[in-house]
N, C-alpha and C positions, 0 to 999 in steps of 0.2 A: 394479365398479370398485374399485381399491384407494384408500387415502387420498390418495396423491400425485395421482391423477387428479382427485379432488375439489378438492384444494388448487390444482391448475393451473387449474381453472375459475375459482376466486376470483382467482388471479393475473392471468389474462387480463382479468377484469372490472376489476381495479385498474389494469392498464396502459391500458385503454381510457378510464379516467376520472381519470387523474392530474391533469387540469386542472379537475376537478369535485369537488364534495363527495362524500366516500366514507364511508359509515357502516359500523360493524361489523355491524349487522343485515343490510345489503344483501350484504356479503361472505359472511356466514354462510349467508344464504338461497341464494346462487348455488352455494355448496359443498354445500348440503344438510344443514347442521348447526345445532344450537342455538348461540347466541352463546358460551356457556361452552365447549362442546365444540370449536367452531371455533378459539377462541384456543389451546386446548391442542394440538390437532392441527396447526395452522399453525406454532406455535413448534417442535414436534417435527420437522416437515418442513423448515422454513426456517431454524431457529436464531434467529428473531426474532419478536417479537409482530407482529400485523398493523399496528399503529400505527407501530412502528419501521420496518417494511419500507416502508410508504407514505412516511414522512418521508425515508428514505434514497434512495428512487427519485426523489422530487420534487427533492431536492437534486442528485442526479446529473444529471437532465435540465436543471436550471437551469445547472449548471456547463458543460454542453455548449453552451448558448446564450450564455454570458457572453463569448464571443469576438466576438459580434455588436456592432453599434454601439448597439443599444437600451440605454437606461439599465437598471441592475441592478434597480431597484425595479419596473420594468414586467415584466421576466421573472419576478421573484419573485411578483408579484401574479397573473400568469397561472397560476402553479402553486399558488395557494391561500394564500399568505402575505399577511395583511391589513395588514401594516405593514413598513417597512424594518427597524424595530427587532426585530420577531419573526424576520424572515429572518436578520438579522445574528447574532442570538443562536443560532439553529439552525445556521447555517453555521459559526460559531466553535466551537460545541460539538462539531460533527462533525469538523472539519478542523484546529482549533486555530490558525488564522490568520484574519484578517479577509477578507471578500469583496474589499475594495479591494486588499489585499496580493496575493491571487490574480490579480485582474484585471491588475495591473501585471506580476507575475512570470510568469504563465502556467505555473507549475510543475505537475508531474504530481501528481494526487490519487488516492487510493484511492476509486474510484467503485463504485457498487453497481448492477449491471445486473439486468435481469429474471431471476428464478430460472428455471432449467431443470434438470430432474432427469436429463437425458441428458448424460452426461459423455463428451466426445470423447476419443480417445486422445491421449496427450501423451508426448513423448520428446525428450530433448536429450542429445547425447553430448559428453563433455569432450575437451579436449586436455590433455596432461601437460606441465608446465613446471617447471624448476628455477629458483627465484627467489632472488636475492641479498637479504640483509637490508636493511631500510630502516625509517625512522621517520615516523610520521604525527603532525602537530599537530592536535588534534581537540577538539571540544566533547563533553562527556558528556551523553547524553540525559536529559531530565527528564520524559520521557513513558513510560507503560507500553506504549503502542502505537507501534511504531517508525515507521510511515508518518507519524504526526502530527509526529514530530521532524524527518523529512525535509521536511515542509511548512514548518515554521518555518525550517529551515536554508536551503531554496531560496527561500521567499517573502520572507525578510528579507535575502537576498543575503549570507549569512555567509561563503560561499566567497571572494568578492571582498574582504570585510572582512579575512579572514586573509591573502590574497595581496597586498593593497595595490592591488587593481584588476585584477589579471591573471586571465584565464580559466584555471582549472586543473581537472584531473580530481579528483573527490571520492571519498573512501574511507569506506564504512560498515563498522565493525568490531564484531563480536560477541565478547564475552569472558565466559565462564561464571564466575560468582562461586561458588566451591565452598562457602564458609562460609554465605552467605545463600541458596544454591541458586536463583539467578536470573541472567538474562542482562543484563549491562551492555552498553550500545551507545553507540558514539561515531561522530561524523562529522567529517571534516576533510580536509586536503590534506597532501601530502608536506612534511616539515619544511623541505627546501631551498627550497620555494616560499612558505613562510610568512613573508613580508616585510612584512606589514601589522600590524594590531592583533590580538595573540594573547591578549588579556586573557581569563581564564576558561577557558583551554585546558589540556590535558595532552599530553605526548608519549608516544606508544605505539610500542613497538618491535615490528616484525614480523620474526620469524626467517626465515631462508632455508630452502630445502628443496624437496621435491617437492610440487607442488600439482596437483590436477585443476581445470581452468579451464572453467567452463560459460558459454556466451554465451546469454542469454535470447533466445527467438524474437522477431523484429521485431514490434513492436506499434504501436498508435496512442497519441496523447496520452491517450486516455480509458481504454484497457485495459492500459496499461503496468504499473501497480502490481499488478493482478491476474495478469498474466503472470509477474512476478517471484515472486509467491507460489506460482503453479503450479510454477515451476521449482524453488524450494526444496523444495516438497513432493515433487516427483519425485526430487530428489537424495537426500533423507533417507529416503524410504519405498520407493523403487524401485531407484535406481542403487547406492547404497552397500551395501545388504544383498546385492547380487548381483555386486559389483565385484571381490571378492578383495582389497580394500584396507580399511583402517580409518582413522578420523580420529585425528590425533595428539593432539588436545586443545589444540593451538596455535590462536591467533586465526584465525577464518574471517572473510573480508571480501568486500565487493562494491564495484565501482568504476563510476562513471558520470560523464559530462561533460554536465551539465544543458543547457548552451547549444548542444550539438550537435543537440538535437532529433531524435536517431536512435531513441530509445525502445527501446534494448537496452542491457543492462549485463552486466558480467562478474562471475561468482561464483567465488571462490577457496576451495577446500577442501584444507587440508594433509593429506597422506596418509602412511601407512607400510604395508608389506606385511602381509598377514594379515587375515582377516575379523574383524569385531567380535564 
């Protein structure tokens, strides 16, 4: 058996015991490794330590149950959190909003499903559109991980704050900072809809031109964020290198109407002829 087979044995053991105490020694024993070797091999295979994996999986399963009428503390206790304070601390550290904010907003979160080393085929084809210029009034992300900023934006209802209560399509815009060599990210609504409180926002001009528009495959509330990530990976690593087009360097953006609950978004890539 290769190491992934050994690790899958440990993952199956973890999945069967998410509501029970899980020791490192038990996981290592199931996989057939020493504790030290198991930690190293698990992290190489999964990209996480065993402890981080277990924590993310438990939080994911708790999120899935938070739509039920049961009190949050009962669900958290069922999955091994011995106090509401410990659960709130872990939830906030993972998603950067409070459990109560999520419970109220029911926004999409980046969840962590059980690992599988079998990668199913993935493909999504774009339509091409010529878009007129427009401006977005947006907040600049203060998070290094983009989904956490979406959590804040949706969980705290900043879209309606900007619009003055109107439901509007939201725009997530990525701008590459050449000087600092990092991606700056902004979320907001079209300027003509920003009739509410715009304190702390900036206006971002989106040039017109040719765009490839990708619609992410339909997803559920629980796998929406992962589907977005898969779509971006496909665009960057599969479609663009074989498309005959290249990116213009102009702002790329994604749009989504959170209250639609359709769990599909559009991704806009500005293009020009010629391979990169």
